[in-house]
ZAKOLFI-652441 format. One line per field, with one value per residue (C-alpha): residue number from 0; residue in one letter; x negated, y, z negated. Coordinates in nm, 2 decimals, m for minus. Each point is the difference from the previous one (the first is absolute). Last residue first. Layout:
// residues N
k: NUM; ...
r: A; ...
u: X; ...
v: Y; ...
w: Z; ...
// end
This chain:
// residues 124
k: 123; 122; 121; 120; 119; 118; 117; 116; 115; 114; 113; 112; 111; 110; 109; 108; 107; 106; 105; 104; 103; 102; 101; 100; 99; 98; 97; 96; 95; 94; 93; 92; 91; 90; 89; 88; 87; 86; 85; 84; 83; 82; 81; 80; 79; 78; 77; 76; 75; 74; 73; 72; 71; 70; 69; 68; 67; 66; 65; 64; 63; 62; 61; 60; 59; 58; 57; 56; 55; 54; 53; 52; 51; 50; 49; 48; 47; 46; 45; 44; 43; 42; 41; 40; 39; 38; 37; 36; 35; 34; 33; 32; 31; 30; 29; 28; 27; 26; 25; 24; 23; 22; 21; 20; 19; 18; 17; 16; 15; 14; 13; 12; 11; 10; 9; 8; 7; 6; 5; 4; 3; 2; 1; 0
r: W; T; C; R; F; F; V; A; K; G; N; N; Q; K; I; T; D; E; V; A; A; A; L; V; G; N; Q; F; A; V; S; N; A; G; G; G; Y; L; S; L; D; I; T; F; A; L; V; P; N; A; V; D; N; I; D; I; V; D; I; N; G; T; L; G; N; V; S; F; L; Y; N; N; T; P; D; F; A; A; I; E; T; A; G; E; D; F; V; G; T; A; Y; N; G; V; K; Q; L; N; I; V; Q; S; F; L; N; T; S; V; V; L; L; S; T; V; F; G; L; R; L; L; H; K; K; M
u: m3.60; m0.05; 0.31; m0.07; 0.26; 0.19; 0.23; 0.26; 0.13; 0.31; 0.13; 0.18; 0.38; m0.07; m0.22; m0.25; m0.08; 0.11; m0.24; 0.00; m0.24; m0.25; m0.19; m0.30; m0.15; 0.10; 0.36; 0.22; 0.30; 0.16; 0.30; 0.14; m0.28; m0.01; 0.00; m0.34; m0.35; m0.15; 0.33; m0.05; m0.09; m0.06; 0.14; m0.15; 0.04; 0.38; 0.09; 0.16; 0.10; 0.14; m0.22; m0.31; m0.25; 0.27; m0.19; 0.21; m0.16; 0.23; m0.03; 0.09; 0.30; 0.10; 0.37; m0.01; m0.30; m0.12; m0.12; m0.34; 0.02; m0.33; m0.08; m0.37; m0.05; 0.36; 0.03; 0.38; 0.19; 0.31; 0.26; 0.22; m0.07; 0.10; 0.32; 0.13; 0.31; m0.16; m0.36; m0.13; m0.26; 0.12; m0.20; 0.15; m0.08; 0.06; 0.34; 0.09; 0.07; 0.13; m0.01; 0.25; m0.08; 0.29; m0.17; m0.28; 0.25; 0.21; m0.30; m0.09; 0.35; 0.04; m0.33; 0.10; 0.33; m0.18; m0.24; 0.29; 0.18; m0.31; m0.05; 0.37; m0.03; m0.32; 0.17; 0.28
v: 3.42; m0.37; m0.21; m0.37; m0.12; m0.33; m0.14; m0.26; m0.19; m0.06; m0.34; m0.01; 0.08; 0.37; m0.03; 0.29; m0.17; 0.17; 0.17; m0.02; 0.27; 0.00; 0.31; m0.07; 0.27; m0.18; m0.05; 0.10; m0.18; 0.04; m0.15; m0.09; 0.15; m0.02; m0.22; m0.16; 0.06; 0.24; 0.20; 0.08; 0.37; 0.16; 0.35; 0.32; 0.26; 0.05; 0.27; 0.01; 0.35; m0.01; m0.30; 0.20; m0.28; m0.20; m0.08; m0.23; m0.28; m0.13; m0.37; m0.11; m0.19; 0.31; 0.04; m0.18; 0.21; m0.20; 0.25; 0.02; 0.28; 0.16; 0.16; m0.07; m0.22; m0.08; m0.18; m0.06; m0.25; 0.07; m0.20; 0.21; 0.33; 0.00; m0.19; 0.06; 0.18; 0.34; 0.10; 0.33; m0.18; 0.16; 0.03; 0.11; 0.21; 0.05; m0.18; m0.03; m0.33; m0.03; m0.34; m0.09; m0.29; m0.25; m0.27; m0.07; 0.02; m0.27; m0.22; 0.03; m0.06; m0.30; m0.15; 0.04; m0.18; m0.29; m0.03; 0.01; m0.28; m0.21; 0.04; m0.09; m0.31; m0.11; 0.04; m0.24
w: 4.17; 0.00; 0.04; 0.05; 0.25; m0.01; 0.27; m0.09; 0.30; 0.21; 0.11; 0.33; 0.04; 0.02; 0.30; m0.05; m0.33; m0.32; m0.23; m0.38; m0.10; m0.29; m0.11; m0.22; m0.23; m0.33; 0.11; 0.29; 0.15; 0.34; 0.18; 0.34; 0.20; 0.38; 0.31; m0.05; m0.13; 0.26; 0.00; m0.37; 0.04; m0.34; 0.00; m0.15; m0.28; 0.04; m0.25; m0.35; m0.12; m0.35; m0.07; 0.07; m0.01; 0.19; 0.32; 0.21; 0.19; 0.27; 0.07; 0.35; 0.13; 0.21; m0.10; m0.34; m0.12; m0.29; m0.27; m0.18; m0.26; m0.08; m0.33; 0.03; m0.31; m0.05; 0.34; 0.04; 0.21; 0.22; 0.19; 0.23; 0.17; 0.37; m0.04; 0.35; m0.12; m0.02; 0.09; m0.13; m0.20; m0.33; m0.32; m0.33; m0.30; m0.37; m0.05; m0.36; m0.18; m0.35; m0.15; m0.27; m0.23; m0.05; 0.19; m0.26; m0.29; 0.16; 0.04; m0.37; m0.12; 0.23; m0.12; m0.36; 0.06; 0.17; m0.30; m0.25; 0.19; 0.01; m0.38; m0.07; 0.21; m0.18; m0.34; 0.09
// end
């Protein structure tokens, strides 16, 4: 009988803790934005952040390339440069960035074929 009461007490504690975690209010305030000027083609999609250089790597759904957006001034982000992925396939589906390495999931030029992961060491 005691074991059941202890288990019930543990579950109740977990529920109280998790309820408190979700009851916090987060206030968000827009500071800036970046627009590609392309509408409906999904020009800015998946993004990854380089905290060392304040670059945002964004999949450009229209071109299949990766746009690198400089957000050192977050109120006025600007396109720094574009990474052309045409040598590696049909275009990027996703990006990730960690420890100075940019990874891109690149689809094949024939969509039914396997794509590839392409890795770039970023040295600025």
